C-alpha positions in Angstrom: 13.4 20.5 193.7 11.7 23.8 194.4 13.2 26.9 195.8 11.7 29.8 197.6 12.7 33.6 198.3 11.0 34.1 202.3 11.1 37.9 203.2 12.0 39.3 206.7 10.7 42.8 208.2 13.2 43.6 210.2 10.8 45.8 212.1 8.3 42.6 212.8 11.1 40.3 213.5 14.3 41.4 214.9 16.6 39.2 213.2 19.6 41.4 214.0 18.8 40.9 217.7 18.8 37.2 217.4 21.9 36.9 215.5 23.9 38.6 218.3 22.4 37.0 220.7 23.3 33.6 218.7 19.8 32.4 218.3 18.9 29.9 215.7 16.1 30.6 213.0 14.7 27.0 212.7 11.4 28.3 211.1 9.4 31.2 208.7 6.1 32.3 208.9 4.1 31.1 205.1 0.6 32.3 204.0 0.9 31.2 200.0 2.0 28.0 198.0 1.6 25.9 201.1 0.6 22.4 199.0 4.2 23.2 196.8 6.5 23.5 199.5 8.3 20.1 200.3 10.9 18.7 202.8 14.6 19.6 200.5 13.7 22.9 198.8 15.8 25.3 198.7 15.6 29.0 200.6 16.9 32.2 200.4 16.6 34.6 203.3 15.8 38.1 202.3 15.5 41.0 204.9 13.3 44.0 203.0 14.6 47.9 202.9 16.3 49.7 200.8 19.8 48.6 202.0 18.7 45.0 202.4 19.2 41.9 200.6 19.5 38.3 200.7 21.5 37.0 203.7 21.0 33.8 203.9 20.4 30.3 202.4 19.6 26.9 203.0 16.6 24.2 203.0 13.3 23.4 203.7 13.4 20.5 206.6 9.7 19.9 206.4 6.2 20.8 205.2 4.3 24.1 206.2 2.2 23.1 209.3 -0.2 25.2 211.4 0.4 26.1 214.7 -1.2 27.9 217.4 1.8 28.7 219.8 1.7 32.6 220.2 5.7 32.5 220.8 6.7 36.4 220.6 10.8 35.6 221.3 12.2 37.9 219.1 9.0 39.3 217.3 8.0 42.8 217.2 4.6 41.8 218.3 3.1 38.5 218.7 2.4 36.6 215.2 -0.9 34.5 216.5 -1.3 31.1 214.8 -0.4 31.0 211.4 1.5 28.5 209.2 5.0 27.8 209.5 7.7 25.8 207.5 10.9 24.4 208.9 14.0 25.4 208.0 17.7 25.3 207.9 20.2 28.0 207.6 23.3 26.1 205.6 24.9 29.8 205.4 24.9 33.3 206.8 26.7 36.2 204.2 28.9 39.1 205.9 26.5 41.5 203.9 23.4 40.6 201.8 23.3 40.3 198.4 21.7 43.8 197.3 18.6 44.2 195.5 20.7 46.4 193.1 22.2 43.1 191.9 18.6 41.6 191.3 17.7 44.3 189.6 20.3 44.2 187.7 20.7 41.0 186.4 18.5 39.9 183.4 17.4 36.5 184.9 15.5 38.3 187.8 13.5 40.6 185.2 9.7 40.3 186.7 10.5 38.5 189.7 8.1 39.0 192.2 10.2 39.7 194.6 10.7 43.1 192.3 7.7 43.7 191.2 5.1 42.5 194.6 7.9 43.3 197.6 5.2 43.2 199.9 3.3 39.8 198.7 2.8 37.4 201.1 5.6 34.7 201.7 7.3 33.0 200.1 8.1 34.0 196.4 8.6 31.6 193.8 12.0 31.3 192.4 12.7 29.6 188.9 15.9 27.3 188.6 17.7 29.3 186.6 16.8 32.4 189.1 18.1 30.3 192.0 21.1 29.0 190.1 22.2 32.6 189.3 21.9 33.8 192.9 23.9 30.5 194.4 26.6 31.8 192.1 26.3 35.0 193.6 26.4 33.8 197.0 29.7 31.6 196.5 31.3 34.5 195.1 31.5 35.9 198.8 33.0 34.7 202.2 30.3 32.9 204.3 30.4 33.9 208.4 27.9 35.5 210.7 26.3 38.7 209.7 28.3 41.9 210.8 26.3 44.5 209.5 23.2 45.9 211.0 20.2 44.8 208.8 18.1 47.4 207.6 14.5 47.8 209.0 11.3 46.8 206.5 7.9 48.4 205.7 4.9 48.2 208.1 3.1 51.2 207.6 -0.3 51.8 209.7 -1.4 54.7 209.0 -4.6 55.4 207.1 -5.5 59.5 205.2 -6.4 61.8 207.3 -4.3 60.1 210.4 -2.1 63.2 211.6 1.3 63.1 213.6 4.1 64.7 214.7 6.6 65.1 211.9 9.4 64.0 214.6 7.2 61.0 215.3 6.7 59.7 211.9 10.3 59.8 211.3 11.2 57.7 214.3 8.3 55.0 213.1 9.4 55.1 209.5 12.8 56.6 209.1 13.5 59.3 206.9 15.1 63.1 207.6 13.1 65.5 209.6 14.1 68.1 207.5 13.4 68.7 203.4 10.2 68.2 201.4 11.5 65.0 199.9 12.4 62.4 202.4 13.5 58.7 201.2 13.7 56.5 204.1 16.7 53.9 204.7 15.1 52.0 207.0 11.7 51.2 205.2 10.3 50.6 201.7 8.8 53.9 201.5 9.2 57.8 200.6 7.9 60.4 202.6 7.0 63.7 200.9 5.0 66.8 202.2 3.3 69.9 200.7 3.0 73.0 202.5 2.1 76.2 200.5 2.8 78.3 203.8 6.2 77.4 203.0 6.7 76.0 199.7 5.9 78.9 197.7 8.4 81.1 199.1 11.2 78.2 197.7 9.5 78.4 193.8 7.6 75.2 194.9 4.2 75.6 193.3 2.3 72.3 194.0 -1.2 72.2 192.8 -4.1 69.6 192.8 -5.4 68.8 189.6 -8.4 66.9 191.1 -9.0 65.1 194.0 -6.9 62.1 192.4 -4.8 63.8 190.9 -1.9 66.2 192.0 1.3 67.9 190.4 4.5 67.9 193.0 6.9 70.4 192.8 10.8 68.7 193.0 13.7 69.2 195.8 16.5 72.2 195.0 15.3 75.7 196.1 18.5 77.6 194.2 19.6 76.6 190.4 18.3 74.1 188.3 16.4 70.9 189.2 17.9 67.7 188.8 17.3 64.0 189.4 19.3 63.4 192.2 18.4 62.2 196.0 15.0 62.9 196.8 14.1 63.8 193.0 15.8 60.9 191.7 14.0 58.8 194.8 10.5 59.6 193.2 11.0 59.0 189.6 12.2 55.4 190.3 10.4 54.7 193.1 8.1 52.0 190.8 11.0 50.4 189.3 12.3 50.4 193.6 9.6 49.1 194.9 9.1 51.9 197.3 6.3 53.8 198.6 5.3 57.1 197.8 3.5 58.7 201.0 1.8 62.1 200.6 1.5 64.7 204.2 0.1 67.8 204.2 2.2 70.2 206.2 5.5 70.3 207.0 6.4 71.1 210.7 4.7 70.3 213.9 2.2 68.0 212.8 1.2 67.1 209.4 -1.8 65.1 208.1 -1.3 62.1 205.8 -2.9 62.7 202.3 -2.3 58.7 201.1 -0.4 56.2 199.0 0.5 57.9 195.3 2.3 56.3 192.0 4.2 58.4 189.1 1.6 59.0 186.6 3.0 56.0 183.9 2.0 58.0 181.1 3.3 61.3 182.2 5.7 61.0 185.1 6.7 64.7 185.2 7.3 67.2 183.1 9.9 70.4 183.3 8.7 74.0 184.6 10.0 77.5 185.4 9.9 78.7 189.0 12.0 81.9 190.6 14.3 80.5 193.3 14.1 81.1 197.3 12.8 84.6 198.2 11.7 85.4 194.6 15.1 84.9 193.0 16.1 84.2 189.5 14.1 81.7 187.8 15.5 78.4 187.4 14.3 75.0 185.6 12.0 73.0 187.7 10.6 69.3 188.2 7.1 68.9 188.0 6.1 65.3 189.0 2.5 64.0 187.8 1.2 61.8 190.2 -1.9 59.5 190.9 -3.9 58.4 194.2 -3.1 54.9 194.3 -6.6 52.9 193.3 -7.4 56.3 190.9 -8.3 54.9 187.4 -5.7 55.6 185.1 -6.5 55.7 181.2 -3.7 56.5 179.2 -3.4 53.9 176.2 0.7 53.1 176.5 0.4 52.3 180.1 0.6 48.3 180.1 -2.4 46.1 182.1 -1.3 43.5 184.7 1.2 42.0 185.9 2.2 37.8 186.3 -0.8 36.2 188.0 -0.1 35.8 191.6 -1.6 32.8 192.2 -4.2 32.4 195.5 -3.9 30.5 198.6 -6.4 28.3 198.8 -5.6 27.4 202.9 -7.7 29.6 205.0 -8.8 29.4 208.5 -12.0 31.2 210.4 -11.0 33.9 211.9 -11.6 34.3 215.3 -15.7 35.2 216.4 -16.8 38.4 217.4 -20.4 39.8 218.7 -22.6 40.6 215.5 -19.9 39.2 213.0 -21.1 36.9 209.9 -19.9 33.2 210.6 -16.5 32.9 210.5 -16.5 29.1 209.2 -18.6 30.5 206.8 -16.6 33.4 205.5 -13.5 30.9 205.6 -15.0 28.7 203.4 -16.6 31.4 200.8 -12.9 32.6 200.2 -11.6 29.2 200.1 -14.3 28.5 196.7 -13.4 31.9 195.5 -9.7 31.5 195.3 -9.8 28.1 193.8 -12.4 28.9 191.2 -9.9 31.9 190.3 -6.6 29.6 190.6 -8.9 27.4 188.2 -9.5 29.9 185.8 -5.6 31.3 185.8 -4.8 27.6 184.8 -7.2 27.3 182.1 -5.5 30.5 180.5 -1.7 29.0 181.0 -3.4 25.9 179.0 -4.6 28.0 176.4 -1.2 29.1 175.5 -2.1 32.5 177.2 -0.6 34.8 180.1 -3.0 35.1 183.6 -2.3 38.5 184.8 -3.4 40.3 188.2 -3.6 43.8 188.7 -1.0 46.4 189.0 -1.4 49.4 191.1 -2.6 51.5 187.9 -5.1 48.7 187.3 -8.4 48.5 188.7 -9.1 45.7 191.2 -9.9 43.1 188.9 -9.6 39.4 189.8 -8.1 38.2 186.8 -7.3 39.4 183.2 -5.1 38.2 180.1 -4.9 39.2 176.4 -5.3 37.4 173.4 -4.2 39.4 170.2 -5.7 42.9 170.7 -8.7 41.8 173.1 -8.2 42.2 176.9 -10.2 39.9 178.9 -10.8 40.8 182.2 -12.5 38.9 184.9 -14.5 38.7 188.0 -14.9 35.6 190.2 -18.2 35.1 192.7 -19.0 32.4 194.4 -22.9 31.3 195.3 -25.2 30.6 197.7 -28.6 30.4 197.0 -29.3 33.1 200.0 -26.9 35.9 198.1 -26.9 34.6 194.7 -28.4 37.9 193.5 -26.4 40.3 195.7 -23.1 38.1 194.2 -24.5 38.6 190.6 -25.1 42.5 190.9 -22.5 43.1 192.7 -19.7 40.9 190.0 -22.3 43.1 187.2 -21.1 46.3 188.3 -17.8 45.6 189.2 -17.1 44.5 185.1 -18.6 47.2 184.0 -16.4 49.7 186.2 -13.1 48.2 184.9 -14.1 47.3 180.9 -14.7 51.4 181.4 -11.3 52.5 183.1 -9.6 49.8 180.9 -11.7 50.9 177.3 -8.5 53.1 176.5 -5.4 50.8 177.2 -6.4 48.1 174.7 -8.2 48.3 171.1 -10.5 46.0 173.1 -11.9 45.1 176.5 -14.6 42.4 177.1 -15.6 41.5 180.9 -16.1 37.9 182.1 -18.3 37.5 185.1 -17.3 33.8 186.2 -19.2 31.7 188.6 -19.4 28.5 190.2 -22.3 27.1 189.0 -25.2 28.0 186.3 -27.4 30.8 188.2 -30.8 29.4 189.6 -32.2 31.7 187.4 -32.1 32.0 183.7 -33.2 36.0 183.8 -29.2 36.5 184.7 -27.7 35.3 181.2 -29.8 38.0 179.1 -29.2 40.4 181.8 -25.2 40.0 181.6 -25.6 39.7 177.6 -27.4 43.2 177.3 -24.9 44.5 179.3 -22.1 43.5 177.1 -20.9 40.8 180.0 -20.1 37.2 179.5 -21.4 35.1 182.1 -20.0 31.5 182.3 -19.3 28.9 185.0 -16.7 26.1 184.6 -18.5 23.0 181.9 -20.6 26.1 180.3 -17.4 28.2 179.5 -17.3 28.4 175.6 -18.3 31.7 175.4 -14.9 32.6 177.3 -12.7 31.2 174.6 -14.4 32.5 171.3 
């Protein structure tokens, strides 16, 4: 028997409303591990949000299946066609098994629900993790949930979008006052920079480059300490929370994207005057990197446990001038199959396959073997797009290797394709560029 963790975002599915009205949960949307879930498998239902956690346990009553039913029931928006897995809830909890319990339990170190909280359902649980969770569940009394479940995260804004601050907090939570606003209803920490009002309080924020930003912590008088908003920013990665930056602090504010703390130097200490030019005090300077920017510090590890790609795809609805949706679905399926098969080869050789972290470039797959870090780009090939795919993959790999060159003693790139190129010249092109071109059955160079 396998065990799974299903995540519910209450901003998308009104679980509390369903419970209040005596509704019954009989299925859940899933998007990966479709061929591995079986009738009789155990599951736990996790509600997202800082105050969330596991609220129910039960069993799957069948295997995942495709449904075209556009049932909007308790969904905030009709979910549309999707894969669902049938289930039966065996036990509801009076209150969630909180995130803090999972973070503090040694069995869940590296668990995907903590390291990749926004990944597609479901998350796989090991036998040891399931036993530990069941033990914790049995320590409390079962019943009908009597708590208001926290809302989840569903971020819709794009960099450059403007929104009234009052509307921002209505939608995503957080305080309407102050510069750092951790939300209790979503996985976001919303923070603001505004030289018009900040400098009078000693908040000397600095744009070091387009992708690097130094942000002053909160606290207008006395030495700043790691409490409230400052603590939330410092711990955002381990808590699985997003840092959302906005320009301005009142009225209409502009979204400036998602950021992370620089893993090599998350913060430093500085001096700044108190509010109104008062006595100098110690302040916190957070060193932030825009999500997607290159991280070059040598002590920042690369990658996290490999996330298996779902090889089940469905053609998207056809639209005028769009590419053939059936062909796109087929191409995506081949790509994911190639990638998963290569990851299995890595495991078969006693190595650990890796997927990228927010601090990494967007490689498909990586692994370490002693001092060598191998990063790969996977490409499917059709005759009509072969040259384009090979050119694109080669360029991506050269970029990945360059970005990671300071974070491993040796870095090499592998362009993994599904078959031999129709033109042998690509072997020489890749060799001269220092990239290994390989495919199933012609992979000796990869494992040397």
